[in-house]
C-alpha positions as CSV (number, residue, x, y, z in Angstrom):
1,M,99.7,50.4,157.1
2,I,99.9,53.6,155.4
3,Y,102.5,52.2,152.7
4,Q,100.2,49.2,151.8
5,I,97.0,51.5,151.5
6,L,99.2,53.9,149.2
7,I,100.3,50.8,147.1
8,T,97.0,49.2,146.9
9,I,95.4,52.4,145.7
10,S,98.0,53.2,143.4
11,T,98.1,49.6,141.2
12,Q,94.0,49.4,141.8
13,F,93.4,52.7,140.1
14,I,96.2,52.7,137.6
15,G,94.4,49.4,136.1
16,F,91.0,51.4,136.6
17,S,92.3,54.2,134.4
18,L,93.8,51.8,131.8
19,A,90.4,50.4,131.3
20,G,88.7,53.7,130.7
21,L,91.2,54.9,128.6
22,T,91.1,51.8,126.3
23,R,87.3,51.8,126.2
24,R,87.4,52.8,122.3
25,F,89.5,49.5,121.7
26,L,88.2,47.0,123.9
27,I,84.5,48.1,125.0
28,Y,82.7,49.9,122.2
29,P,84.0,47.7,119.1
30,H,81.2,45.3,118.5
31,T,83.9,42.6,117.8
32,M,84.9,42.7,121.5
33,I,82.3,40.2,122.8
34,W,83.7,39.3,126.2
35,P,82.2,36.0,126.6
36,G,82.3,35.6,130.2
37,N,79.8,38.4,130.7
38,L,77.3,36.6,128.6
39,A,77.1,33.8,131.1
40,T,76.8,36.2,133.7
41,I,73.9,38.1,132.1
42,V,72.1,34.8,131.3
43,L,72.5,33.6,134.6
44,N,71.0,36.7,136.5
45,R,68.3,36.8,134.0
46,S,67.5,33.2,134.6
47,F,67.1,34.0,138.5
48,H,64.8,37.0,137.6
49,N,62.7,35.0,135.2
50,N,59.6,33.3,136.6
51,A,58.9,31.1,133.7
52,N,59.2,27.5,134.5
53,P,58.4,25.3,131.0
54,I,58.1,21.7,130.8
55,V,61.4,20.4,129.2
56,N,61.5,16.8,128.1
57,G,58.4,15.9,130.3
58,W,59.7,17.2,133.8
59,R,59.8,20.6,135.3
60,I,62.3,22.3,137.8
61,S,62.5,26.0,138.8
62,Q,65.8,27.8,138.1
63,F,66.9,28.4,141.8
64,R,66.2,24.6,142.7
65,M,68.5,23.7,139.7
66,F,71.2,26.0,140.8
67,L,71.0,24.7,144.3
68,I,71.5,21.2,143.1
69,I,74.4,22.0,140.8
70,F,76.0,24.2,143.7
71,I,75.8,21.1,146.2
72,A,76.9,18.7,143.6
73,Y,79.9,20.9,142.6
74,G,80.7,21.5,146.3
75,I,81.0,17.9,147.2
76,Y,83.0,17.2,144.0
77,F,85.3,20.0,144.9
78,I,85.7,19.3,148.7
79,F,87.2,15.8,148.3
80,P,90.5,16.7,146.3
81,D,90.9,20.0,147.7
82,V,90.1,19.5,151.4
83,L,89.7,15.8,152.5
84,F,92.2,13.9,150.2
85,Q,94.6,16.8,148.7
86,S,96.7,14.1,147.1
87,L,94.0,13.6,144.4
88,S,95.1,17.0,143.2
89,T,98.7,16.8,143.6
90,F,99.7,12.9,143.0
91,N,103.0,12.9,144.4
92,W,103.7,9.4,145.0
93,I,107.5,9.7,145.1
94,T,107.4,11.3,148.5
95,W,105.0,8.6,149.7
96,I,107.8,6.3,149.6
97,A,109.9,8.1,152.5
98,P,107.5,10.9,153.9
99,Q,110.0,11.9,156.5
100,N,112.8,12.4,154.0
101,V,113.4,16.0,153.7
102,K,115.9,16.0,150.9
103,L,113.3,13.6,149.0
104,A,110.5,16.2,149.5
105,L,112.8,19.2,148.6
106,I,113.9,17.6,145.3
107,C,110.7,15.6,144.1
108,G,108.0,17.1,146.1
109,S,105.4,18.9,143.8
110,V,104.2,21.4,146.7
111,T,107.0,22.3,148.6
112,G,109.9,21.1,146.4
113,L,111.4,21.1,142.9
114,G,109.1,18.5,141.5
115,L,112.0,16.7,139.8
116,S,111.5,13.4,138.4
117,P,113.3,10.4,139.9
118,L,114.8,9.8,136.4
119,T,117.0,12.9,136.9
120,T,118.3,12.1,140.5
121,S,121.2,10.3,141.7
122,P,121.0,7.6,144.4
123,E,121.8,10.2,146.8
124,F,118.9,12.1,145.8
125,T,120.8,15.3,144.5
126,L,120.3,16.4,140.8
127,D,122.3,14.6,138.4
128,I,123.2,17.3,135.6
129,A,124.2,14.7,133.1
130,K,120.8,12.7,133.4
131,Y,118.9,16.0,133.6
132,K,120.4,17.3,130.2
133,A,119.9,13.8,128.8
134,Y,116.4,13.5,129.8
135,S,115.0,16.9,128.5
136,P,116.6,20.2,128.0
137,V,114.6,23.2,129.1
138,Y,112.8,25.2,126.2
139,Q,112.0,28.9,127.0
140,S,109.2,28.9,124.4
141,F,106.7,30.6,126.9
142,F,108.1,33.9,126.0
143,S,106.6,33.5,122.5
144,L,103.1,34.0,123.9
145,Y,103.7,37.7,124.2
146,T,105.2,38.0,120.5
147,S,102.3,35.9,119.0
148,T,99.6,37.9,121.1
149,V,100.9,41.1,119.5
150,S,101.3,39.6,116.2
151,T,97.9,38.2,116.0
152,V,96.1,41.3,117.2
153,Y,98.1,43.3,114.5
154,L,97.1,40.9,111.8
155,Y,93.3,40.2,112.7
156,Y,92.4,43.5,114.4
157,S,94.2,46.4,113.2
158,K,91.4,47.8,111.8
159,E,89.4,48.3,115.1
160,I,92.6,49.5,116.7
161,M,93.4,52.0,113.9
162,T,89.7,53.3,114.1
163,G,90.1,53.9,117.8
164,I,93.3,55.7,117.4
165,K,91.8,57.8,114.7
166,S,88.8,58.8,116.9
167,A,91.3,59.6,119.9
168,L,93.4,61.7,117.6
169,Q,90.1,63.6,116.5
170,R,88.9,63.9,120.0
171,Q,85.8,62.2,119.3
172,D,83.7,60.3,121.9
173,A,85.2,56.8,122.9
174,N,81.7,55.3,121.7
175,Q,81.9,55.5,118.1
176,G,80.2,52.0,117.8
177,R,77.5,51.4,115.2
178,D,76.0,48.4,116.7
179,L,72.7,48.4,118.6
180,H,74.4,48.4,122.0
181,S,76.2,51.5,121.2
182,R,73.7,53.4,119.5
183,L,71.4,52.8,122.7
184,M,74.3,53.7,124.9
185,K,74.6,57.2,123.2
186,A,71.6,58.2,125.1
187,Y,73.7,58.5,127.9
188,P,76.3,61.2,128.5
189,E,80.0,59.8,128.0
190,V,82.5,59.8,130.7
191,P,85.4,62.1,129.3
192,E,88.6,60.5,129.2
193,W,90.5,63.1,131.1
194,W,88.4,61.9,134.2
195,F,90.2,58.6,133.7
196,F,93.6,60.3,133.1
197,S,93.3,62.3,136.1
198,V,92.7,59.2,138.3
199,F,96.0,57.8,136.8
200,V,97.9,61.0,137.5
201,V,96.7,60.7,141.2
202,S,97.5,57.1,141.4
203,A,100.9,57.5,140.2
204,V,101.5,60.1,142.6
205,F,100.6,58.0,145.3
206,G,102.9,55.3,144.1
207,I,105.7,57.5,143.7
208,V,105.1,59.0,147.4
209,A,105.1,55.4,148.8
210,Q,108.5,54.3,147.0
211,E,110.1,57.5,148.2
212,V,108.8,57.7,151.8
213,Y,109.3,54.2,152.6
214,H,112.5,53.6,150.8
215,T,111.8,50.2,149.1
216,E,114.8,50.6,146.6
217,F,112.2,50.8,143.9
218,P,113.3,53.8,141.5
219,I,110.9,55.9,139.6
220,W,112.1,54.9,136.4
221,G,111.4,51.1,137.1
222,M,107.8,52.3,137.9
223,A,107.7,54.2,134.7
224,I,108.8,50.9,132.8
225,G,106.2,48.6,134.5
226,V,103.5,51.1,134.0
227,G,104.6,51.4,130.3
228,M,104.7,47.6,129.8
229,A,101.2,47.7,131.2
230,F,100.2,50.3,128.7
231,V,101.9,48.4,125.6
232,F,100.3,45.0,126.4
233,M,96.9,46.2,127.6
234,I,95.1,46.4,124.1
235,P,96.7,43.4,122.7
236,I,96.0,41.1,125.8
237,G,92.6,42.9,126.3
238,V,91.5,42.0,122.5
239,I,92.5,38.3,123.1
240,T,90.4,38.1,126.4
241,A,87.4,39.9,124.8
242,I,87.1,37.6,121.9
243,S,88.2,34.4,123.6
244,N,87.6,34.6,127.3
245,V,91.2,33.3,127.7
246,Q,93.2,36.1,129.9
247,L,97.1,36.0,129.2
248,T,99.3,37.2,131.9
249,L,102.4,39.5,132.1
250,N,103.8,37.7,135.5
251,V,106.6,35.9,134.0
252,L,107.5,38.8,131.6
253,A,107.5,41.1,134.3
254,E,109.6,38.9,136.6
255,L,112.0,38.6,133.8
256,I,112.3,42.4,133.1
257,G,112.1,43.2,136.9
258,G,114.6,40.7,137.8
259,Y,117.1,41.7,135.1
260,T,116.9,45.6,135.7
261,L,116.6,45.4,139.8
262,T,119.1,42.4,140.4
263,G,119.5,42.0,144.2
264,K,116.5,43.9,145.3
265,P,113.6,41.5,145.9
266,L,111.3,44.1,147.3
267,A,111.7,46.3,144.1
268,V,111.3,43.3,141.8
269,M,107.9,42.7,143.5
270,M,107.0,46.4,143.0
271,F,107.8,46.1,139.4
272,K,105.4,43.1,139.3
273,A,102.8,44.9,140.7
274,Y,102.9,47.8,138.5
275,G,103.7,45.7,135.3
276,Y,101.4,42.6,136.0
277,V,98.9,43.4,138.7
278,T,97.6,46.8,137.0
279,T,97.3,44.8,133.9
280,A,95.2,42.2,135.4
281,Q,93.2,45.0,137.3
282,A,92.5,46.8,134.2
283,L,91.1,43.9,132.4
284,G,88.8,42.9,135.2
285,Y,87.4,46.8,135.1
286,A,87.4,46.5,131.4
287,S,85.0,43.4,131.6
288,D,82.8,45.3,134.2
289,L,82.9,48.4,131.6
290,K,81.4,45.6,128.9
291,M,78.8,44.3,131.5
292,G,77.6,47.9,132.0
293,H,77.4,48.4,128.3
294,Y,75.5,45.2,127.6
295,L,73.1,46.1,130.6
296,K,72.7,49.9,129.3
297,I,74.1,51.3,132.7
298,P,74.7,55.0,132.3
299,P,78.7,55.3,132.0
300,K,79.0,57.9,134.6
301,S,77.1,55.9,137.0
302,M,79.4,53.0,136.2
303,F,82.6,55.3,136.7
304,W,81.5,56.3,140.3
305,A,80.3,52.9,141.2
306,Q,83.7,51.3,140.2
307,L,85.7,54.1,141.8
308,L,84.0,54.2,145.1
309,A,83.9,50.3,145.3
310,S,87.5,49.8,144.7
311,L,88.2,52.6,147.1
312,V,86.2,51.0,149.8
313,K,87.7,47.5,149.0
């Protein structure tokens, strides 16, 4: 139980500190829009707006419209996800012989390999020759990471360099000149050493958990995982902030963790936690910071609200 608490706090708050330390890159530049927040803000404003104008000859309140859409989507969702799951996973091959375990293991899309019958033999075993003739495996997924870094460098290097210069000159994180940034300067900014202190404490929790409970996860593995999160936080954050598409480090973390920690499944999972989960957590916290920026919530209030809510959760 204590081990789980230490790991959860460590990964959660390392992500929290990453979001705070990258504010000058992902929050305050006006080009970092975070489109998902705009929809949330509009939804909440519509709930608190008492105006009910006539549109195209008919009138309906915001809450009633929301209720109708909510019920309709619930009905639409419950059929493929609860009542008739085969609509989501149309695995017709296993319908032929539902009791055949080998068929389910090879061709099943939920608990099996999901292989096509075109690449299996009559004995329902993998035919290597047919498999290679049908379609070779292309490992093009990893180009996602290189293309992310190169795209951000080519199109958003100016914003990144501005953030680096302001950090080296020890200026406030909020150097934006747009309306939102100017209005937010009325509130005192959260010093970056607050976030750095949270990072140090979280890292110590993680080290204690690994050393006391002997997970075979070395400290250098934790350093590599957190370092990977630091390297990709800004590129992935920029892509998320401008397109609302969140990329994932899951596959890369599995590759690096599996290669460096071969034969240690628990250690590989810990590497994923510090390389992948921390980045995902950081993006969530960064999105919340941008929400507070749009709604003019004082930064220090946001800091304590996020910190305490994450600790309780």
